[in-house]
N, C-alpha and C positions, 0 to 999 in steps of 0.2 A: 490616687491623685498624683498628677505629674509635678515636676519641680516648678514649672511655670505657674500652675494653679496654687501651689503652696506659697510661692513668693507673693502672689497677688493677695491671697487670703491673709497671710501674716502681716503684710503691709497695711491692709485695710483695718485689721484689728488694732493696729497702732494709731489709726486715723491719719496716716501719712499719705501725701501725694507721691507720685513717681519722682518728682523733683526733690522732695524731702528725703526719700530713701537714697536717691542718687548722691545727694550731698553727704549723707552719713557714710556712704561706701566709697566716696571720692571717685565717682564715675559720672557719665553724662546721663541725662534723662532718657536719651535715645537708647542707651545700653539697657536700662531697666525695662523700657518698653519692649525691646527685642527679647529679653529674657521672658517677660510675661506673655508675649505672643508666640513663644517657641521659635522665634526666628534665629536665635543664637543661645548658647549656653554660657553661664558665668564661669570665669576662671576659678581654680581651686581656692585661691586666696580670698576671692569675693564670697565663695560659699562658706569659708571659715568665718569671714566677717559677718555674714548674715546669721550664721549659727550663734555667734556671740550677741549680735544685735537683737535677734528675736528670742533668744533664750531657748533654742531647740537644738537637738543633736544634728550632726551632719548626716547620720544614717537616715533620720526622718526626711531631710531635704533631698537626699540622693536616691532613696529607695521608694519606688512607687507604692509598694505594698507595706511600707513601714507603718506601725501602729500610730494613731493620732497623738500629737503632743500639743498642749495648750499654748506653750510659750509665755512670754511676758506680755502684759497688756497695759503698761504704763500706770499701774495701780488701779485700773478700772476693769474688774472682772466681768462687768455686765455688758461690755461693748458688743461681743459676738452674739450674746443672747438677745440683745435688744435690736440687733440689725435685722432689717426686713429683707427677705429673700427675693431676688429677681431671677426668673427663669430665662432661658434662651428665647423661648417663644414670646415672653413679655417684652424682652429687650428689642427683638426684631419688630414687634408691633409698635412699640414706642417710637423707634427711629423712623418707621414708615409714617406714622401719624404726624410726627414733628415736621418732616419734609413737606407734607401736604399743608399742614396748618401754618407753617412759617411763611409760605408764599401768600396766603390769604391775610395773615396778620400784618405782614409788610405792606400789602396792598391797602389794608385799612388805615394804617398810619400815613401812607402816602396820600390817600383820599383826604384825610384831615388837613394835610399840608396844602393840597391843591384846591381845597374848597373855596378860598377867597378869590381865586384867579379870575373867574368870570365876573364877579362883582367889581373888581378893579378894572377889568377890561371894558365892561359896559359903561362904567362911570367915566372912564377916559374917552370912550367913543362919544358919549353924550356931551361931555365937556367941549370936545373939539368938533362937534357936529358931524361926526363921521357916519352916524346912524340916525334915523328919524325917531329918536327916543328922548324923552325928557329925563332930567337927572333923577326925578322921583321914580319913574318907571324903571330906569336902569337899576336903581338901588333895590327896588322891589323884586325884580327878576333875579338879580344877583344874590340877594339874601335868601330867596327861595331855593335857588340851586345850591347855595352854601349849606343850608340846613338839610337838604336832601342828601348831599354827599356825606355830611357828618353822620346822619342817621344810618346811611349805608355802611359807613366805616364802623359805627358802633355795633351794628349787627354782625359784621365780620369778626370784630374783636371778641364780642361776647360768645358767639357760636363756637369759635375756635378755642376760646378759653375753656369752654365746657368740654370740648373734645379732649383737651389736655389735662383736665382736672383729675382724672384717675391716676395721673402720674405725678401729681404735685409732691408726693412723699419723697421723690428723688431729690427735691430741692431742700427738704427740711429734715429728713430722717437718715440715720446710718443704714446702709444697705449691705447685703451679702449676695454676690453674684454667683450663680451656679456655674458648673464646668462649661467652658466654652464662651461665656458671655464676655469676659474681659478680653480674650483674644480676638473675638469678632469685633468688639467696639474699638479696640486699638487699631486693627487692620483698616476698618472703615474710616477712622479718624485720620490715620496716616495718609490714606488715599485722598482724603478731602482737604488736607492741610494747605496745599498749594492753591487750590481754588478759594479757600477761606481767606488766605492772605491777599490774593489778587483782588477779590471782590470787595473785601473790607477796605483796602487801601483805595480802590477806585471810588467807593462811596465817599470816603473822607475827602478825596481830591475834588469830587464833584461839588460837595458842600462848600469847600473853600473857594473854588473858582466861580461859584454861582454869583458872587458879588461883582465880578469883573465887568460885565456889561453895564451895571449901574454906575460904577466908577468912571467908565469911559463916557457914558452919557452925561454924567455930572460935570466931567471935565469939558465936554463940548458946550455945556450951558444951554441945552435945548430941553425945555420942559416936557415936550411930547416924547422925546427919546428917553427921558428919565422915566416917564410913566411906562413906556414899553419895556424898559430894562427891568423895572420892578416886577412887571408881569412875568418876565422870563425867569426870574429867580425861583419862582414856585415849582415849575416842572423840573428844573435842574436839581433843586434841593430834594424834591419828592423822590426822584430817581436815586439820588445818592443815599438817602435814608432807607429807601426800599432795599437796596443792596446790603446795607449795613445790618438792618434788622433781620433780614432773611438768613444771611450767612451766619450771623451771631447766634440765632436760634438753633441752627443745625449744629454748629460747633459746640454750643452749650450742651446739646443732647449727649454728645460723646463724653464731655467732661462730667456730666451728672452720673452716667453709668460707671465711669472710672473713678469717681470721687476725686477729681483733680481740679486745679485752678480755683475758681470761686466756690467749688462744691466739696471741698475737703470737710471732714467731720467737724473740725474746729470752726470753720467759716459757716457751716450750716447752723451750728448752735448760736453763733453771733447773729446770723440773719434772722433766726427765729425771735431773738430778743428785740431786733430792730423793726420787726414787721408792723407793729402799730404805728410807729413813727413814719415808716415808708408810705403807708396808706394815707395818713393824715397829710403828709408833705405834698404828695402828688395831687391829691384832691384840692388842696389849697392852691397849688400852682395852676391847675386847670381853672379854678374859680377866678384867679387873678387874670389869667389870659382872656377868658371870656368877658369878664367885666371891663377890662381895659379896651378890648376890641370893640364891644358894642357901645361903650360910652364915648370913645374917641372916634370910632369908625375908621381907624387907621390900621386896617388889616395888613397893609403893606409893611408896617414896622412893628406891630405888636408881637410878631412871631419871635422876636428877640427874647421874649420871656422864657422860651424853652431852653436855649443854650445857657442863659444866665441861671435858670433853675437847676440845670444839670451840674454846673460848676458848684453852686451853693450846696447841692445835695451831697456831692462827694466831700466837700468841706465839713458838712454837718455830721456825716457818718464818721469821718476821721476824728472829729471832736468828741463824739459819743464814745468811740473806741478808747481814746485817751483818758476820758473821765472814768470809764469802767476799769481800766488798768490801775488807776490811782486808788480806786476803792477796793 
């Protein structure tokens, strides 16, 4: 076992992310990433620091053929035994599946956002007599297309959810990666990092600027332009959300294999405890959105339920975390 593999193994046995190990050694996360991907070697003082930190000898760290040492495990000797092994073949197959599924899942979410667009457009056309349609016919056609798009989106989300279900353990269980997995995942993550940041920021910007046409139309005081501006919001937001969801899925796949970010062992344990609440919360949010939309028929404004729900969700999780710490 190489030094890089030993550092990765010992770090994961502690349940630390690369950022946490870097903080304890007073180095950058990039330095730890380079050590684990064999792009560089740590200085002697850092090797001595890791020896003390992990409770292993420097001989074990430096000699590839040194006999195994268990090291310290933060008082939990079952961590390594309980960890689920991920092979290089499994990791490659997982990353390939995620790339394919991410595009379709993002498309499904975008379809849900786009679904009321035709309904609003036809209602506007009927109201201003731009098409030979009554308002009832326009509403009927619009609702029919809306339901068809939502059904298509559900098929995409469920089918791709089933494709990814064999890998759900990566989100909830401690894992042990075989030789080469960590280095491969780090190399691919580092190669994707610029793309991730660019697409994620682009998606956020699109969501923010989507309201500008509506503000401009409202300032002009023209009801028809306001209606057209409302219609334009949906494709812009759909594109922005599509970029965010797709790139976040791919970025998250690297973090899951490396047990970093939101997928450290501590956060996995917390997420497992929160799972019943998460399911209940988002089912409730969906029920509120559908009820408000069908009862008011204001599809142009009920979408605001989702950003509000997202903010409240983050606040609720923070509150639950605080209450757990107190107990």
